[in-house]
Structures are given as C-alpha cells and as structure tokens.
C-alpha positions in Angstrom: -39.6 -21.0 -24.9 -37.5 -23.7 -24.0 -35.0 -23.1 -21.2 -31.4 -23.0 -24.2 -33.1 -19.9 -25.2 -34.6 -18.4 -22.4 -33.8 -15.0 -22.3 -32.8 -13.5 -19.0 -31.9 -10.4 -17.0 -28.3 -11.2 -16.5 -27.5 -12.2 -20.1 -25.4 -10.3 -22.2 -27.8 -8.5 -25.2 -30.1 -11.3 -24.4 -27.7 -13.7 -25.6 -28.4 -17.0 -23.8 -27.5 -20.5 -24.6 -28.5 -22.0 -21.4 -25.3 -22.5 -20.0 -25.1 -21.1 -16.0 -22.5 -18.5 -17.3 -24.3 -17.5 -19.9 -27.5 -16.7 -18.1 -25.7 -15.0 -15.1 -23.0 -13.1 -16.9 -23.7 -9.4 -16.1 -24.6 -10.4 -12.3 -20.7 -12.1 -12.3 -19.2 -8.9 -13.2 -21.1 -6.8 -10.8 -19.6 -8.7 -7.9 -16.4 -8.2 -9.4 -16.6 -4.8 -9.1 -18.1 -5.1 -6.3 -14.9 -6.4 -5.2 -12.8 -4.1 -6.9 -14.8 -1.0 -5.1 -14.0 -2.2 -1.6 -10.6 -2.9 -1.6 -9.5 0.9 -3.0 -11.6 2.2 -0.9 -9.6 0.1 2.2 -6.4 0.6 0.4 -4.2 3.5 1.5 -0.9 2.5 0.7 -1.2 1.8 -3.4 0.0 5.2 -5.0 1.9 6.1 -2.1 5.2 3.9 -3.6 6.3 3.5 -7.0 4.4 0.7 -8.8 5.7 -0.8 -12.1 3.2 -3.8 -14.0 4.6 -6.9 -14.9 4.2 -9.0 -18.2 6.1 -12.0 -18.9 8.9 -11.5 -16.3 8.9 -12.6 -12.3 10.9 -9.4 -11.3 11.6 -5.7 -11.7 14.9 -4.1 -11.8 15.3 0.0 -9.9 18.4 1.6 -10.9 19.5 4.2 -8.1 21.5 7.2 -9.7 23.9 8.2 -7.1 25.4 12.1 -6.9 27.8 14.3 -9.8 29.9 16.4 -9.0 31.2 19.7 -11.3 35.0 21.2 -12.0 36.3 23.9 -13.3 37.8 23.1 -17.0 41.2 24.0 -17.4 42.3 25.4 -20.8 43.0 23.1 -23.4 42.3 20.0 -21.4 39.9 18.0 -23.4 36.5 17.4 -21.4 35.9 13.6 -21.7 32.9 12.7 -19.9 34.5 10.7 -17.4 32.6 12.0 -14.5 29.7 9.3 -14.8 27.8 9.1 -11.0 28.2 5.5 -9.6 25.0 3.8 -10.4 23.6 0.4 -8.4 20.7 -1.7 -8.5 17.2 -3.6 -6.4 15.8 -6.0 -8.1 11.8 -6.9 -6.5 10.8 -10.1 -6.9 7.0 -12.0 -7.4 5.3 -12.9 -3.8 3.8 -16.3 -4.8 -0.6 -15.6 -5.6 -2.6 -14.2 -2.5 -6.2 -15.6 -2.7 -8.9 -15.1 -0.4 -11.8 -16.9 -1.2 -15.6 -18.1 0.2 -17.7 -20.7 -0.7 -21.4 -19.6 -1.1 -24.0 -22.2 -0.7 -27.6 -22.0 -3.1 -29.5 -22.0 -0.4 -27.9 -19.8 2.1 -28.4 -17.5 -0.5 -31.5 -17.9 -0.8 -32.6 -17.7 2.5 -30.8 -14.6 3.6 -32.1 -11.4 4.2 -29.6 -9.5 2.5 -27.2 -9.5 -0.4 -24.9 -12.3 0.6 -23.0 -12.0 -2.5 -22.4 -8.2 -1.9 -20.8 -9.2 1.5 -18.7 -11.4 0.8 -17.6 -9.5 -2.1 -16.1 -6.5 0.0 -14.8 -8.8 2.5 -12.6 -10.2 0.4 -11.7 -6.5 -1.1 -11.4 -5.8 2.4 -9.0 -9.0 3.0 -6.5 -8.0 -0.1 -6.3 -4.7 0.2 -5.1 -5.0 4.1 -2.7 -8.0 2.7 -1.0 -5.5 0.6 -0.8 -2.5 2.5 0.7 -4.6 5.7 3.7 -6.0 3.4 4.2 -1.8 2.4 4.4 -0.3 5.6 6.6 -3.3 7.0 8.8 -2.6 3.9 8.9 1.0 4.5 9.7 0.5 8.0 12.9 -1.9 7.0 14.1 1.2 4.4 13.9 3.7 7.0 17.1 1.0 8.7 19.3 0.4 5.3 22.3 2.1 4.2 22.1 3.4 1.2 23.2 1.2 -2.3 25.6 3.7 -3.4 29.0 3.9 -1.7 31.2 5.1 -4.0 32.8 9.0 -4.2 31.2 11.5 -4.6 29.0 9.6 -2.2 27.9 8.2 0.1 24.1 8.6 -0.7 22.0 8.8 2.8 20.5 5.9 4.2 16.7 5.5 6.3 16.0 7.6 9.1 14.8 7.1 12.6 12.9 9.4 15.0 12.8 8.2 19.0 9.4 10.1 20.1 10.2 9.1 24.2 9.7 7.2 25.9 6.1 6.1 26.3 5.2 9.2 24.2 3.9 6.9 20.9 0.4 8.7 21.5 1.7 12.3 22.7 0.7 14.8 20.1 3.1 17.2 20.7 5.9 14.6 20.7 4.1 13.6 17.2 4.1 17.2 15.9 8.0 17.8 17.2 8.6 14.3 15.1 7.2 15.5 11.6 9.0 18.7 11.1 12.4 16.6 13.0 11.1 14.7 9.6 10.4 17.6 7.4 14.0 19.2 8.0 15.8 15.7 7.6 14.2 15.0 4.3 14.6 18.3 3.3 18.8 17.5 4.1 18.4 14.4 2.1 16.6 16.2 -1.1 14.1 14.3 -1.0 11.0 15.6 -3.7 8.2 17.7 -1.7 5.7 16.5 -3.1 4.4 12.8 -2.5 5.4 13.2 1.0 3.0 10.4 4.0 2.5 9.5 7.5 0.4 6.8 8.6 -0.3 6.7 12.5 -2.0 4.0 14.4 -5.6 5.5 14.7 -5.4 6.1 18.5 -2.2 8.4 17.5 -4.1 10.8 14.3 -7.2 11.0 16.7 -5.0 12.6 19.8 -4.1 15.2 17.5 -7.1 15.8 16.3 -8.0 16.9 20.0 -4.8 17.8 21.6 -3.1 20.0 19.0 -3.7 23.5 18.1 -5.7 24.0 14.9 -3.2 24.7 12.3 -3.0 21.7 11.6 -6.9 21.1 10.6 -7.8 21.3 6.5 -10.6 23.6 6.9 -12.3 22.3 4.2 -14.3 19.9 6.7 -15.1 22.8 8.9 -16.1 26.7 9.2 -13.0 27.4 11.5 -11.2 23.9 12.2 -12.0 20.8 10.1 -14.7 18.7 12.0 -13.1 17.1 15.6 -16.8 15.8 15.8 -16.7 12.9 12.6 -12.9 12.7 13.6 -11.8 14.0 10.4 -10.0 17.1 9.0 -6.4 16.4 10.1 -5.1 17.2 6.7 -0.9 17.3 6.8 2.1 19.0 9.6 4.8 20.1 7.6 3.3 19.5 4.3 3.7 16.0 5.2 -0.2 14.1 4.4 -1.0 12.4 7.2 -3.4 8.8 7.2 -4.5 6.3 9.7 -4.1 2.4 9.4 -4.5 -0.4 11.9 -2.2 -2.3 9.4 0.4 -0.5 10.9 3.0 -2.9 12.0 2.2 -0.8 15.0 4.2 -2.0 18.5 4.0 -5.4 16.7 7.4 -7.3 18.5 8.7 -9.9 15.4 7.3 -10.4 12.6 8.2 -13.8 10.6 8.8 -14.8 7.2 5.2 -17.2 6.2 5.7 -19.4 3.0 4.9 -17.8 -0.2 6.8 -14.6 0.7 9.3 -14.1 -1.9 10.8 -10.9 -0.4 11.5 -10.6 2.6 9.2 -8.3 5.1 10.1 -9.9 8.8 11.8 -7.9 11.6 11.1 -6.2 15.3 8.9 -3.9 15.6 8.2 -4.2 18.6 8.8 0.0 18.8 7.6 0.7 15.8 5.2 4.0 15.9 4.4 5.2 12.6 6.2 5.6 9.4 7.1 9.1 7.6 8.0 8.5 3.7 8.3 9.5 -0.1 7.3 7.9 -2.8 10.6 6.4 -3.9 11.0 5.0 -0.4 9.6 1.1 -2.1 8.4 -0.2 -5.0 5.6 -2.5 -5.6 6.2 -5.2 -8.5 2.2 -6.3 -9.6 1.6 -9.6 -12.3 -2.1 -9.8 -11.1 -4.1 -6.7 -9.9 -7.3 -7.8 -8.0 -9.4 -10.0 -9.7 -12.5 -12.2 -8.8 -12.4 -15.9 -10.2 -16.0 -18.2 -10.0 -16.5 -21.5 -10.0 -18.1 -22.7 -13.8 -21.7 -24.2 -13.7 -20.1 -28.2 -13.0 -19.2 -27.6 -9.6 -22.4 -25.2 -9.6 -24.3 -28.2 -10.1 -22.4 -31.0 -7.8 -22.2 -28.5 -4.5 -25.2 -26.8 -5.2 -23.3 -23.3 -4.8 -20.4 -21.2 -6.0 -16.5 -20.9 -5.0 -15.8 -17.8 -5.1 -11.9 -16.3 -5.1 -10.1 -13.0 -5.0 -6.7 -13.6 -6.4 -3.4 -11.0 -6.6 0.0 -11.4 -6.9 2.3 -9.0 -6.4 5.8 -8.1 -4.6 7.2 -5.2 -2.7 11.0 -4.3 -1.5 12.3 -1.3 0.0 14.0 1.4 -2.8 15.9 5.0 -1.8 15.9 4.0 2.3 16.7 8.0 2.0 12.7 8.8 1.6 11.6 6.5 4.5 11.3 7.7 8.2 9.8 5.2 10.9 8.6 6.7 14.0 10.0 4.6 17.1 8.5 4.4 20.4 11.8 4.7 22.5 13.8 7.3 24.6 
C-alpha cells in the first residue's frame, strides 16, 4: 500500500490523501479540545458578567435606561407619554488579537516520556484564561470608582462603591464578613438584582474565612457538618453573595499601566485593592474570536521539523453599570 493511500487512526473516515493535515486530522482536534477544556476550567470570570459575540463588527453598544416617575392624572388632561426615561450608552471595542504560542520539535516529542502536546495545550489554555480574568477583574474594580452615566432627573442613578476593610485588615476574616453584609446592603439599596452576585478574593483571604469564621458560611454539601476545611473547599456564600478565589485580582498590585494592544482602558492604581463584589451587569465583554488553536501545516513541519502551535482569542471588556460594582480596599 502506498503512502498516499495508507489509512491511519488519525484520518477522518479512513480517508487519507497523503497530506499531513489529512493523516493527523483528529489528533489536531484532540489538541484543540484539551486547550479549550483547560481554558474553561481556569477562567472564573467568564459567565459572571454580560457577554456579547461580535460578527462583522468591531464594537458593541450597551444602553443605560434611567428611572421613570409616576404622577397622578388630572381629569380631562391628555396622557401624552412624555415621561420617557433618560438614556445613555456605553460602547465597548475589541482589543487586539491575544495569542499564546509554542514550538513543538518532533525529536523532543519523540523522546519525551509524557504527552508534550497535552502539557502545552493546558499551558496555552491557562495563559488565555489568566489574561481574560485579569482584564475582567480590573474592569470591575474601575467600575466601582465611576459615577453612573445617567445624571438626568429623576436621577442621578447610583454609581460604584468602595468598602474600606481597615488598615492591615485585608486578611482579617471578620472584617471581610462585615464587608460582605455591607455590600449586600448597598446592592439592595441600589436595586441591584439579588441573583448573580459574586465575590472574588485572594486565596489567602478565602482560606482565612474557612479557618477563622463560624461554620454558618460553609456549604454543607461538602461535608457532614461544616463543609470541608481539610480540602480547602466548601466556602459557598455570605449574605447571598457567591465567593470565588483567584490569583488574577489586581490584589495590592500598585499602579498597572496599559500595554500595546489594549484598546480599552484597564489601567489604574490598585495599591489598596483587596477584592471585588459585583453583579453581572457591572461589566460587559465583547468577543469576536473565542479561544481557538491553530497549527502549522506540512510545509512548515518539513522545513522546521516541528509544529508551531498558537492559541488565540479576540475580546474586549469595559465597565457597564457601576452601581453593580463594589471594590474592597485595604485602607482605613
């Protein structure tokens, strides 16, 4: 049987025209799936804010609608529908294409005692997820510092909020619990929906809550009586706010500057930043290219004796409704 017609396990429907892409078609798709699985398991911000997919466009428009008023009707006076709410808009643009890449040398792959491509796929997925989460968390922190775009009557609408934990209290469990109840009160007063409220803490803050606070905040699904402190899991919610942990917060990060390719502004002074509590409408994401994998073809493989593997993603984020964003500060 000639090389051009030989069927391989990697060929689709046993159809092999001799080309590299034909022989190893399913292998490439397996690699792509591993990358996406790693990306989805690593990102925690995805799905917690508003998301729009872009097709044939470079930006998306988000519309704000202010409050309306009710008034008594005077007999004989026509109702003209003149009480339209004030409106404003927010446009979120795309950042440049974000990539993470690696070169897999054939000989290295042959000699390696582990699946080199699986390892690289996970690293690429994690890199893209880390970049995604960092953008979202900085965006929400900036939202908490903004006034609402609608200032007309019967407004102005409420803007973002900051809660000070107290000097050197960023790891103080009781200060964090008090901040959660204060945040819930602020959100209720601003009529932020009760569903979809999330908090993101630094891992040390998260574990401080598990080890220092009474068991009323531990999810019983993780253990018989008090969650599972031994595994570090089980912290569920405080005051109806779901709690997550991440290293991608700008936690006490100082000044973060913009970098080339960012067409939205993610820069700011995060010297005192110590966590986030937010609703889904606090920020918006526009996405033109979801996480994808590209690999070079047979020509490059022959020339360089290996594959260039590229993970890519095109997205942008910005704040939308500052009323739904609360920033925790390690300050008095």
